[in-house]
C-alpha positions as CSV (number, residue, x, y, z in Angstrom):
1,M,0.0,0.0,0.0
2,S,2.9,2.3,0.8
3,D,4.2,1.9,-2.8
4,L,0.8,2.8,-4.3
5,N,0.5,5.8,-2.0
6,S,4.0,6.9,-2.9
7,T,3.2,6.6,-6.6
8,L,0.0,8.7,-6.3
9,T,1.7,11.4,-4.1
10,N,4.6,11.7,-6.6
11,M,2.1,11.9,-9.5
12,K,0.3,14.8,-7.8
13,K,3.5,16.6,-7.0
14,K,4.9,16.2,-10.6
15,Y,1.6,17.4,-12.1
16,R,1.5,20.5,-10.0
17,E,5.0,21.4,-11.1
18,I,4.3,20.6,-14.8
19,F,1.0,22.5,-14.6
20,K,2.8,25.7,-13.4
21,K,5.4,25.4,-16.1
22,S,2.6,24.9,-18.7
23,V,0.8,28.0,-17.6
24,D,3.9,30.0,-18.0
25,A,4.6,28.5,-21.4
26,I,1.1,29.2,-22.7
27,Q,1.1,32.7,-21.3
28,S,4.4,33.4,-23.0
29,R,2.9,32.4,-26.4
30,I,-0.2,34.6,-25.7
31,D,2.1,37.6,-24.9
32,E,4.0,37.0,-28.2
33,L,0.8,37.8,-30.1
34,K,0.0,40.8,-28.0
35,P,0.1,44.2,-29.9
36,T,3.1,46.2,-28.8
37,K,1.2,49.3,-27.7
38,L,-1.7,47.5,-26.0
39,N,-1.8,47.9,-22.3
40,A,-4.3,45.3,-21.3
41,E,-4.8,41.7,-20.3
42,I,-6.1,38.8,-22.4
43,F,-9.3,38.5,-20.2
44,D,-10.2,42.1,-20.6
45,N,-13.4,43.2,-22.4
46,F,-12.6,44.9,-25.8
47,A,-14.8,46.6,-28.3
48,K,-15.5,44.5,-31.4
49,D,-12.8,44.9,-34.1
50,S,-10.5,46.7,-31.8
51,I,-6.8,45.6,-31.6
52,G,-7.6,44.0,-28.2
53,Y,-10.5,42.0,-29.7
54,Q,-8.3,41.0,-32.7
55,W,-5.7,39.8,-30.2
56,Q,-8.2,37.6,-28.5
57,Q,-9.3,36.2,-31.8
58,A,-5.6,35.5,-32.7
59,V,-5.1,33.7,-29.4
60,L,-8.2,31.5,-29.9
61,D,-7.0,30.7,-33.4
62,M,-3.6,29.7,-32.0
63,F,-5.3,27.4,-29.5
64,E,-7.5,25.8,-32.2
65,N,-5.0,25.5,-35.1
66,D,-1.6,25.5,-33.5
67,I,-1.3,24.2,-29.9
68,S,-4.2,21.8,-30.2
69,H,-2.6,20.2,-33.2
70,E,0.7,19.9,-31.4
71,I,-1.0,18.3,-28.4
72,Y,-2.9,15.8,-30.7
73,R,0.3,14.9,-32.6
74,K,2.3,14.3,-29.4
75,W,-0.5,12.3,-27.9
76,Q,-0.6,10.0,-30.9
77,E,3.2,9.5,-30.6
78,I,2.7,8.4,-27.0
79,I,-0.1,5.9,-28.0
80,S,2.0,4.6,-30.8
81,Y,5.0,4.1,-28.5
82,R,2.8,1.8,-26.5
83,N,3.3,-0.8,-29.3
84,N,6.8,-1.4,-28.0
85,F,5.4,-3.1,-24.9
86,E,3.2,-6.1,-24.5
87,C,0.9,-7.7,-22.0
88,K,2.5,-10.0,-19.4
89,G,-0.7,-11.8,-18.5
90,C,-1.1,-10.5,-14.9
91,A,-4.9,-10.3,-15.6
92,T,-5.4,-7.3,-13.3
93,C,-7.3,-5.4,-16.0
94,C,-9.5,-8.5,-16.6
95,N,-10.3,-8.9,-12.9
96,L,-10.5,-5.3,-12.0
97,A,-12.0,-3.4,-14.9
98,C,-13.4,-0.2,-13.3
99,S,-15.8,2.5,-14.3
100,E,-17.4,5.6,-12.8
101,F,-20.7,4.3,-14.1
102,S,-22.9,1.7,-12.5
103,P,-24.1,-1.3,-14.5
104,E,-27.5,0.4,-15.1
105,E,-25.8,3.6,-16.3
106,L,-23.5,1.7,-18.7
107,K,-26.4,-0.2,-20.1
108,Q,-28.3,3.0,-20.7
109,K,-25.2,4.6,-22.4
110,A,-24.8,1.4,-24.6
111,D,-28.5,1.6,-25.6
112,N,-27.9,5.3,-26.6
113,G,-25.2,4.3,-28.9
114,D,-22.1,4.8,-26.8
115,K,-19.5,2.5,-28.5
116,F,-17.2,2.1,-25.5
117,A,-20.2,1.3,-23.1
118,K,-21.5,-1.2,-25.6
119,Q,-18.2,-3.1,-25.8
120,F,-17.7,-2.9,-22.1
121,T,-21.2,-4.4,-21.2
122,Q,-20.7,-7.1,-23.8
123,I,-17.6,-8.5,-22.1
124,F,-17.5,-7.4,-18.5
125,I,-20.0,-8.2,-15.7
126,P,-20.3,-6.5,-12.3
127,Y,-19.2,-8.1,-9.1
128,K,-22.0,-9.3,-6.9
129,N,-20.7,-7.3,-3.9
130,S,-17.8,-5.0,-3.0
131,N,-15.9,-7.7,-1.1
132,E,-15.2,-9.8,-4.2
133,P,-12.8,-7.3,-5.9
134,K,-11.2,-6.4,-2.6
135,K,-9.8,-10.0,-2.4
136,I,-8.0,-9.4,-5.7
137,Y,-6.2,-6.1,-5.1
138,P,-7.2,-4.7,-1.7
139,E,-4.4,-2.0,-1.7
140,Y,-5.6,-0.6,-5.0
141,L,-9.2,-0.4,-4.0
142,K,-8.3,1.3,-0.7
143,L,-6.3,3.8,-2.6
144,L,-9.2,4.6,-4.9
145,S,-11.6,5.0,-2.1
146,E,-9.3,7.5,-0.4
147,N,-8.5,9.6,-3.4
148,V,-11.3,9.4,-6.0
149,E,-14.5,11.4,-5.5
150,G,-17.7,9.6,-6.2
151,D,-18.3,5.9,-6.7
152,V,-16.1,3.5,-8.6
153,Y,-17.7,0.3,-9.9
154,F,-15.7,-2.9,-10.6
155,Y,-16.3,-5.5,-13.2
156,H,-14.6,-8.7,-14.3
157,C,-14.4,-10.8,-17.4
158,P,-16.1,-14.2,-17.2
159,K,-13.9,-15.5,-20.0
160,L,-10.8,-15.4,-17.9
161,T,-9.5,-18.9,-17.1
162,E,-8.1,-20.1,-13.8
163,C,-4.6,-19.8,-15.4
164,K,-5.2,-16.1,-16.0
165,R,-5.7,-16.5,-19.7
166,C,-8.5,-15.3,-22.0
167,S,-10.5,-18.2,-23.3
168,D,-11.6,-16.2,-26.3
169,Y,-8.4,-14.2,-27.0
170,E,-8.8,-13.9,-30.7
171,N,-12.2,-12.4,-30.4
172,R,-11.5,-10.0,-27.6
173,P,-13.0,-6.5,-28.1
174,D,-11.0,-3.3,-28.9
175,I,-11.1,-2.0,-25.3
176,C,-9.1,-5.1,-24.4
177,K,-6.7,-4.9,-27.4
178,H,-5.9,-1.3,-26.8
179,F,-5.7,-1.4,-23.0
180,P,-4.2,0.7,-21.5
181,D,-5.0,3.7,-23.6
182,N,-4.4,6.3,-21.0
183,P,-0.7,6.7,-19.8
184,L,-1.9,8.4,-16.6
185,D,-3.7,5.4,-15.3
186,I,-2.2,3.8,-12.2
187,L,-0.9,0.4,-13.3
188,P,0.5,-2.4,-11.1
189,E,4.2,-3.1,-11.7
190,S,3.2,-6.6,-12.9
191,C,1.5,-5.0,-15.9
192,G,3.5,-5.2,-19.1
193,F,2.7,-1.6,-19.9
194,Y,4.0,-0.3,-16.5
195,N,7.3,0.9,-18.0
196,W,5.5,2.5,-20.9
197,R,3.4,4.5,-18.6
198,K,6.5,5.4,-16.4
199,E,8.5,6.6,-19.4
200,V,5.7,8.7,-21.0
201,E,4.2,10.1,-17.8
202,P,6.0,13.5,-17.8
203,V,4.9,14.3,-21.4
204,A,1.4,12.9,-20.8
205,M,1.0,15.1,-17.8
206,M,2.2,18.2,-19.7
207,L,-0.3,17.5,-22.5
208,H,-3.1,17.0,-20.0
209,A,-2.2,20.2,-18.2
210,M,-2.1,22.1,-21.5
211,V,-5.6,20.9,-22.4
212,E,-7.0,22.0,-19.0
213,I,-5.3,25.4,-19.3
214,I,-6.3,26.0,-22.9
215,D,-10.0,25.1,-22.1
216,Y,-9.9,27.6,-19.2
217,Y,-8.5,30.4,-21.4
218,K,-10.9,29.7,-24.2
219,E,-13.9,29.8,-21.9
220,K,-12.8,33.1,-20.2
221,I,-11.9,34.8,-23.4
222,K,-15.2,33.9,-25.0
223,E,-17.0,35.3,-22.0
224,Q,-15.5,38.7,-22.8
225,M,-16.1,38.7,-26.6
């Protein structure tokens, strides 16, 4: 449990540091677009077609057509790099598939056309009670309960054999083939993708921070336009 707590604490500390650096980097790029004689801030209210208004438009354009493209390209590189690693068969993801949505909510989302929810409900089934998943990885469940707001629901795959192998491997859905698709997920060291996550974590954190910051800027700027 101490190792898991240490991992989470280090992640939070790294993210705060990276977030601050990302704020400075984005603000620097905004300042580069600022008209020389304009004595104002990006969140100020400007008359339409004024140089301040045009500055805000230029910043929004930079977010949409420059930085966002950079983020997407870099994220695709991270996901592609995942192919250099492979599953070791620890079966944690098969035994402890988790979701913020209850079985009823997932079924509703699947019925409404959500592709992920449809695949998930076709392969995973919920545990009968909360004690069942606790027997598999109690430290991980305790960590989630202490640090995640709201409920987390756990599911398992009925096609997993006693030898921790998939009995229908060739027909496994995309959510299994592409797991893990988020390099910021907490993975056990037994997972074959643990080192992938560890290597790309700093860049993934930076990209996540930039998305959060850009969304904040976009919302605040549009409020003034």
